[in-house]
C-alpha positions as CSV (number, residue, x, y, z in Angstrom):
1,X,-27.2,-8.7,-7.8
2,X,-24.1,-6.6,-7.8
3,X,-22.3,-6.8,-4.7
4,X,-23.0,-8.0,-1.6
5,X,-26.7,-7.7,-2.6
6,X,-26.0,-4.4,-4.2
7,X,-27.1,-3.6,-7.4
8,X,-25.8,-1.3,-10.6
9,X,-28.2,1.2,-10.5
10,X,-27.8,1.6,-6.2
11,X,-23.9,2.2,-7.2
12,X,-24.3,4.8,-9.3
13,X,-26.6,6.1,-7.7
14,X,-24.1,6.7,-4.7
15,X,-21.8,7.7,-7.6
16,X,-23.8,10.9,-8.3
17,X,-24.9,11.2,-5.0
18,X,-20.7,11.6,-3.3
19,X,-20.2,13.3,-6.6
20,X,-22.4,16.5,-6.1
21,X,-21.2,16.3,-2.6
22,X,-17.3,16.5,-2.8
23,X,-17.4,17.5,-6.6
24,X,-14.6,16.4,-8.9
25,X,-11.8,18.3,-8.5
26,X,-12.0,17.1,-4.6
27,X,-11.7,13.7,-5.7
28,X,-9.5,13.1,-7.8
29,X,-6.9,15.2,-5.7
30,X,-8.4,12.5,-3.0
31,X,-7.9,9.7,-5.6
32,X,-4.3,11.2,-6.3
33,X,-3.0,11.3,-2.6
34,X,-4.4,8.3,-1.2
35,X,-2.3,6.8,-4.6
36,X,0.6,8.1,-3.7
37,X,0.2,6.8,-0.1
38,X,-0.2,3.5,-1.2
39,X,3.1,4.7,-3.1
40,X,4.8,5.2,-0.3
41,X,4.0,2.3,1.6
42,X,4.4,-0.5,-0.9
43,X,8.1,1.3,-1.1
44,X,8.4,1.8,2.5
45,X,7.6,-2.2,2.8
46,X,9.9,-2.9,0.2
47,X,12.6,-1.1,1.9
48,X,11.6,-3.3,5.2
49,X,12.3,-6.1,3.4
50,X,15.7,-5.4,1.8
51,X,17.4,-4.1,4.7
52,X,15.8,-7.1,7.1
53,X,17.2,-9.2,4.1
54,X,21.1,-7.4,4.3
55,X,21.1,-7.1,8.3
56,X,20.1,-11.2,8.3
57,X,22.8,-11.6,5.7
58,X,25.4,-9.6,8.4
59,X,24.4,-11.7,11.0
60,X,25.4,-15.1,8.4
61,X,28.8,-13.2,7.5
62,X,29.4,-12.7,11.1
63,X,28.6,-15.9,13.0
64,X,30.9,-17.3,10.5
65,X,33.6,-15.1,11.1
66,X,33.3,-16.3,14.8
67,X,33.1,-19.7,14.0
68,X,36.3,-19.7,11.9
69,X,38.2,-18.2,15.0
70,X,37.5,-20.7,17.8
């Protein structure tokens, strides 16, 4: 038994059919495009996280400054 009741032979047959339909060049291009998309998504998520942290730190500093004035 493989993944969810699919045996290794069934996976190999599916792989061969996909290669015959799309060809190796198109699959390689699709894989690289997918990898680039995932890399860009991860980068934007980390940029948003650091921007959010910077924004929170700025609000904390502003609150501290306002508290000292009172």
